[in-house]
C-alpha positions in Angstrom: 54.9 99.4 -62.9 53.3 98.1 -59.4 50.4 97.9 -60.7 50.9 95.8 -63.9 52.7 93.2 -61.9 50.0 93.1 -59.6 47.5 92.8 -62.3 49.6 89.7 -63.8 49.3 88.0 -60.3 45.7 88.7 -59.8 44.8 86.8 -63.7 47.2 84.2 -62.8 45.8 83.5 -59.6 42.2 83.6 -61.2 43.1 81.0 -64.0 43.8 83.5 -67.0 46.8 83.3 -67.7 47.8 81.7 -71.0 49.2 78.0 -71.7 53.0 77.2 -71.9 54.8 76.2 -75.1 55.6 72.7 -73.3 51.6 72.6 -72.5 50.8 72.8 -75.7 53.7 70.5 -77.3 52.1 67.8 -74.7 48.5 68.1 -76.2 49.7 68.2 -79.7 51.3 64.8 -79.1 48.4 63.4 -77.5 46.0 64.8 -79.8 48.4 63.4 -82.8 48.4 59.8 -81.1 44.7 59.7 -81.1 44.8 60.4 -84.6 47.2 57.7 -85.4 45.3 55.4 -83.6 41.9 55.8 -85.2 43.2 56.0 -88.7 44.9 52.7 -87.9 42.1 51.0 -86.6 40.0 52.3 -89.8 42.3 51.1 -92.1 42.3 47.6 -90.4 38.8 47.6 -90.4 38.5 48.2 -94.1 41.0 44.9 -94.7 39.2 42.8 -92.7 35.9 44.2 -94.4 36.9 43.0 -97.8 38.4 39.7 -96.8 34.9 39.3 -95.3 33.0 40.2 -98.5 35.6 37.8 -100.6 34.8 35.0 -98.1 31.3 35.6 -98.7 31.0 36.1 -101.9 33.5 32.3 -102.0 30.7 30.3 -99.9 28.0 32.0 -102.4 29.6 30.6 -105.4 30.1 27.3 -103.6 26.3 26.7 -103.0 25.5 28.2 -106.3 28.1 25.5 -108.1 26.5 23.0 -106.0 23.0 23.7 -107.6 24.2 23.7 -111.0 25.9 20.4 -109.9 22.5 18.8 -108.7 20.9 19.7 -112.3 23.8 18.4 -114.1 23.9 15.3 -112.2 20.5 13.7 -113.9 21.6 15.3 -117.0 24.3 12.7 -117.2 24.4 9.2 -119.1 26.0 7.9 -115.3 24.5 9.3 -112.2 28.3 8.7 -110.8 31.4 10.0 -112.4 34.7 11.0 -112.1 33.4 14.4 -113.2 30.3 16.4 -114.5 29.6 18.7 -116.7 28.6 21.6 -114.9 27.3 24.9 -116.8 28.4 27.5 -113.9 30.7 30.5 -114.0 31.8 31.8 -111.1 32.6 35.3 -110.1 35.7 36.7 -111.6 38.7 36.6 -109.9 37.1 33.4 -108.4 37.9 29.6 -108.8 36.0 26.5 -108.2 37.1 23.1 -107.9 35.1 20.0 -107.5 36.7 17.0 -106.1 34.6 13.9 -106.8 34.3 10.9 -104.4 34.2 7.2 -105.2 31.4 5.4 -106.8 29.8 2.9 -104.6 29.3 -0.6 -105.9 26.1 -1.2 -107.7 24.2 -3.6 -105.6 21.5 -3.6 -103.6 23.4 -3.4 -100.1 25.3 -0.3 -100.6 24.1 3.0 -100.2 24.0 5.0 -103.7 25.5 8.0 -103.3 28.2 10.0 -104.4 30.5 12.9 -102.4 32.0 15.8 -103.8 33.7 18.4 -102.2 33.7 21.9 -103.8 36.3 24.1 -103.0 36.2 27.7 -104.0 39.0 30.1 -103.8 38.9 33.7 -103.5 41.1 36.6 -105.2 42.9 36.8 -101.7 44.0 33.3 -101.0 41.2 32.3 -98.9 38.8 29.5 -99.7 35.6 28.3 -99.2 34.6 24.4 -99.3 31.2 22.9 -99.1 30.6 19.0 -99.5 27.8 17.7 -100.9 26.3 14.5 -102.0 24.9 13.3 -105.3 22.4 10.6 -105.4 20.7 7.8 -107.4 18.1 9.3 -109.1 
């Protein structure tokens, strides 16, 4: 018995003893907290990425609508109008709302342009706005 007690003491002195239950519980709690923090950060990253993707698509849709408007204006009977017939279909879930500025008086001293504000709303509720100018052809 004396020999086995001596062996246990020499093992502990050399660092060959096992971990206690408290040490294992603390290490498990620390690792669990780290895993939860990593999963939360990844979830936030994925959510932000989806929002940015939708807003980028909304910006592209606004530019596409502005290009379609540029084609539609010369085909109109009047170059300045309260609304133009624009051949454009937004992506699924997105809505395009153009807002036409007032028409200028038709004289040589007034610049002949009309401002059109294009607002595209994404499925998440975010919106992108583009302001463009329609000039007299």
